[in-house]
C-alpha distance (Angstrom), angle and dihedral (degrees) to the residues before:
residue distance angle dihedral
X1 . . .
X2 3.79 . .
X3 3.80 125.1 .
X4 3.78 94.8 -135.2
X5 3.78 113.3 151.4
X6 3.79 118.0 -120.9
X7 3.80 108.8 -142.2
X8 3.79 127.8 -154.8
X9 3.80 122.1 -127.9
X10 3.79 89.9 -109.1
X11 3.83 90.6 60.5
X12 3.81 94.5 51.0
X13 3.81 93.2 44.6
X14 3.79 91.6 49.4
X15 3.81 88.6 57.1
X16 3.79 102.1 39.7
X17 3.82 108.4 5.3
X18 3.79 95.2 107.3
X19 3.81 89.1 78.5
X20 3.83 89.1 65.9
X21 3.81 95.8 59.1
X22 3.80 109.6 122.5
X23 3.82 94.1 3.6
X24 3.81 129.6 134.8
X25 3.82 115.2 -127.6
X26 3.82 127.4 -173.3
X27 3.81 116.3 -160.3
X28 3.83 124.7 -175.8
X29 3.79 126.7 -152.6
X30 3.80 96.9 33.2
X31 3.80 119.7 174.8
X32 3.78 137.0 134.9
X33 3.81 92.4 -97.6
X34 3.80 99.9 41.4
X35 3.80 134.3 94.6
X36 3.81 85.9 -122.3
X37 3.80 91.3 59.0
X38 3.79 91.5 48.0
X39 3.80 90.1 48.3
X40 3.80 91.7 53.5
X41 3.80 92.9 49.6
X42 3.81 92.1 47.8
X43 3.81 93.4 48.8
X44 3.81 90.5 53.9
X45 3.81 89.0 72.4
X46 3.83 92.3 68.0
X47 3.82 96.5 51.7
X48 3.79 107.3 -113.9
X49 3.80 113.0 -176.2
X50 3.82 96.4 -125.0
X51 3.80 136.4 6.9
X52 3.82 111.4 -160.2
X53 3.80 107.5 -159.3
X54 3.78 118.2 -162.1
X55 3.81 127.2 -161.1
X56 3.79 140.3 132.9
X57 3.81 92.6 -105.8
X58 3.80 132.1 32.1
X59 3.81 90.0 -139.2
X60 3.82 88.4 69.8
X61 3.80 91.9 54.9
X62 3.82 101.5 40.5
X63 3.86 95.9 78.7
X64 3.82 89.2 50.4
X65 3.82 92.4 49.9
X66 3.81 89.3 50.6
X67 3.81 90.5 54.3
X68 3.81 91.6 46.1
X69 3.81 90.5 53.4
X70 3.81 90.7 48.7
X71 3.79 89.9 52.6
X72 3.82 97.1 42.7
X73 3.79 120.9 -1.8
X74 3.81 91.6 -169.1
X75 3.81 95.1 66.3
X76 3.80 114.0 101.3
X77 3.80 118.0 -133.5
X78 3.79 131.7 -163.9
X79 3.80 126.2 -173.3
X80 3.81 111.8 -140.5
X81 3.78 113.5 -161.0
X82 3.81 107.1 -145.4
X83 3.79 134.9 151.7
X84 3.80 109.6 -158.3
X85 3.80 91.9 -159.8
X86 3.81 90.3 66.0
X87 3.82 122.1 61.6
X88 3.80 91.9 -160.4
X89 3.81 89.9 57.2
X90 3.82 90.5 51.5
X91 3.80 91.5 49.9
X92 3.82 92.0 47.5
X93 3.81 91.8 49.4
X94 3.81 92.4 49.0
X95 3.80 94.2 46.9
X96 3.81 105.3 33.2
X97 3.80 105.5 18.2
X98 3.80 92.3 50.8
X99 3.80 98.3 35.3
X100 3.80 91.2 116.4
X101 3.82 95.2 47.1
X102 3.80 112.9 91.2
X103 3.79 98.7 -177.1
X104 3.79 140.9 15.3
X105 3.79 116.0 -153.6
X106 3.80 96.6 -173.3
X107 3.81 128.4 20.9
X108 3.80 111.2 -167.2
X109 3.82 114.3 -171.1
X110 3.81 103.6 -163.0
X111 3.81 102.8 143.0
X112 3.77 117.9 107.2
X113 3.79 147.1 131.6
X114 3.79 127.0 -119.0
X115 3.81 134.0 -154.4
X116 3.80 91.8 -21.9
X117 3.83 126.0 165.1
X118 3.81 115.0 -88.8
X119 3.76 114.0 -76.2
X120 3.79 142.7 136.5
X121 3.77 134.0 -118.0
X122 3.80 120.3 -119.1
X123 3.82 87.2 -94.3
X124 3.81 94.1 53.4
X125 3.81 103.2 -101.3
X126 3.81 125.8 131.1
X127 3.81 104.2 -88.9
X128 3.80 101.7 -117.8
X129 3.81 94.3 45.6
X130 3.80 91.1 44.7
X131 3.81 97.8 47.8
X132 3.81 100.6 33.3
X133 3.80 98.9 41.5
X134 3.81 118.3 7.1
X135 3.81 94.4 46.9
X136 3.81 91.0 52.1
X137 3.81 91.0 48.0
X138 3.81 90.8 53.7
X139 3.81 95.9 41.6
X140 3.80 93.8 50.2
X141 3.80 91.4 46.6
X142 3.82 91.1 52.4
X143 3.81 94.9 45.7
X144 3.81 98.9 42.7
X145 3.84 93.7 97.5
X146 3.83 90.3 57.4
X147 3.82 91.4 45.2
X148 3.79 92.8 48.9
X149 3.82 89.2 54.6
X150 3.82 87.9 61.0
X151 3.80 89.6 59.9
X152 3.80 131.3 -160.6
X153 3.81 94.6 -15.0
X154 3.82 91.4 63.5
X155 3.79 126.8 104.2
X156 3.79 140.1 -165.5
X157 3.80 115.2 -157.1
X158 3.81 121.1 -171.5
X159 3.80 110.2 -168.1
X160 3.79 113.4 -140.8
X161 3.81 135.9 162.9
X162 3.79 141.4 -115.6
X163 3.82 85.4 -106.5
X164 3.82 86.2 80.4
X165 3.80 86.2 80.9
X166 3.79 91.4 65.0
X167 3.80 96.0 32.6
X168 3.78 130.0 102.9
X169 3.79 137.4 175.5
X170 3.80 111.8 -107.3
X171 3.80 94.0 -147.1
X172 3.80 92.9 172.7
X173 3.81 92.5 53.4
X174 3.79 110.3 11.8
X175 3.82 92.2 164.0
X176 3.82 97.0 49.1
X177 3.81 93.9 -115.7
X178 3.80 93.5 -58.4
X179 3.81 88.7 -53.0
X180 3.81 97.6 -49.7
X181 3.82 92.5 112.4
X182 3.81 95.7 27.9
X183 3.79 117.7 151.8
X184 3.80 110.3 -179.7
X185 3.82 94.9 -152.5
X186 3.82 93.0 47.1
X187 3.82 89.0 49.1
X188 3.81 90.5 49.8
X189 3.81 90.4 50.2
X190 3.81 90.6 48.3
X191 3.82 92.6 51.8
X192 3.80 91.7 49.0
X193 3.80 92.9 47.4
X194 3.81 88.5 51.8
X195 3.80 96.7 49.2
X196 3.82 92.8 43.3
X197 3.82 92.9 50.8
X198 3.81 88.4 47.3
X199 3.81 90.5 54.0
X200 3.82 90.2 48.8
X201 3.83 92.9 49.8
X202 3.80 97.9 43.6
X203 3.84 96.2 74.5
X204 3.82 89.0 60.6
X205 3.80 89.2 57.3
X206 3.81 92.1 47.8
X207 3.79 97.9 43.3
X208 3.79 112.5 157.9
X209 3.83 94.0 19.1
X210 3.80 93.0 99.4
X211 3.80 93.1 -138.5
X212 3.82 114.8 150.8
X213 3.80 110.8 -128.1
X214 3.79 122.1 -176.5
X215 3.78 138.2 164.6
X216 3.81 104.6 -142.0
X217 3.81 130.4 -160.9
X218 3.82 103.8 -156.9
X219 3.82 92.3 -165.3
X220 3.79 130.4 -117.3
X221 3.80 101.1 -37.4
X222 3.80 124.1 173.1
X223 3.80 105.3 -125.6
X224 3.78 142.0 126.5
X225 3.81 87.6 -70.4
X226 3.82 89.7 85.2
X227 3.81 94.9 59.0
X228 3.81 93.0 108.9
X229 3.82 95.8 52.4
X230 3.78 110.6 127.0
X231 3.81 123.0 -150.8
X232 3.82 89.0 -107.0
X233 3.80 92.5 52.9
X234 3.82 92.2 45.8
X235 3.81 88.6 52.7
X236 3.82 89.0 49.8
X237 3.82 90.5 51.4
X238 3.81 89.2 49.3
X239 3.79 90.7 55.3
X240 3.81 91.4 48.3
X241 3.79 90.4 50.5
X242 3.79 90.9 51.6
X243 3.79 89.5 52.5
X244 3.80 88.6 49.4
X245 3.78 95.5 -142.9
X246 3.80 145.0 68.0
X247 3.80 129.5 -148.5
X248 3.80 123.7 -122.0
X249 3.81 130.4 -147.5
X250 3.80 90.8 -84.2
X251 3.79 93.2 53.1
X252 3.81 92.5 -106.2
X253 3.78 121.4 139.6
X254 3.80 121.3 -121.6
X255 3.80 130.6 -179.3
X256 3.77 118.1 -86.6
X257 3.82 104.7 -113.8
X258 3.81 111.7 -107.0
X259 3.79 118.8 -119.7
X260 3.78 108.0 -99.5
X261 3.79 135.2 -174.5
X262 3.80 122.2 -102.6
X263 3.81 88.4 -108.6
X264 3.82 90.2 55.9
X265 3.81 91.3 46.2
X266 3.80 90.8 50.4
X267 3.83 89.3 48.3
X268 3.81 90.1 64.5
X269 3.80 89.7 54.5
X270 3.82 92.7 47.5
X271 3.81 88.8 50.8
X272 3.79 89.0 57.4
X273 3.80 91.1 48.0
X274 3.79 100.9 50.5
X275 3.82 117.5 -4.3
X276 3.84 103.2 124.7
X277 3.81 93.1 -159.2
X278 3.83 91.8 71.7
X279 3.80 96.7 41.5
X280 3.82 91.3 115.2
């Protein structure tokens, strides 16, 4: 096991948070129990101009806005109603919900689903692939003009998972035979492989723009993401934790990610946004 130090958000912001003063940040998947919600609350301490908080329901975001205002009453907040399982909702949010926003300095795509029962998005895609990958692809494409306005200080962060290391794209049957061959963990791995490869390819398309683009694994964080865990899957995770390692697509072992707090998970995202030491 490595001796790498796990930092809290407060530590990273103390070092580099000044670069976020006066910035506009859009975060998806915000709720009181999510890493995204924690991220928003932490960022409030360094006085961004505007925090745009996206979720399917305003009731999820209201408790987070209240905590932001308690921390720093001068920070502007905007609720963005967006359902990532519906392309039309994403388009409406980008066009109408952000009509008054001229630039976005940091786009943080946190929202996702994990190990859920088989289902389809409004547009007919397997749920995990649709929400975790295709929605981010569309959202980033629609918001690129606003991000490019922000210039070289801007960032796009696509949150992924360590499951990417055992994930692959099932090109011959991306929808698991309409659910007949569905494996929720394999589908989760597929969606994470897709969004991570997207984040790796995007800088080639935006060469010369100076926009920071990272795929970030926040670590194993207890949040609402685990709501679909069955007893069988929890037992499986317990066995993996006892072993202390997981196995990637090449059959190589890698350390089981340690459980971390939401502040520590958010710290990894903030590192991707602003840490100058990883700019290259």
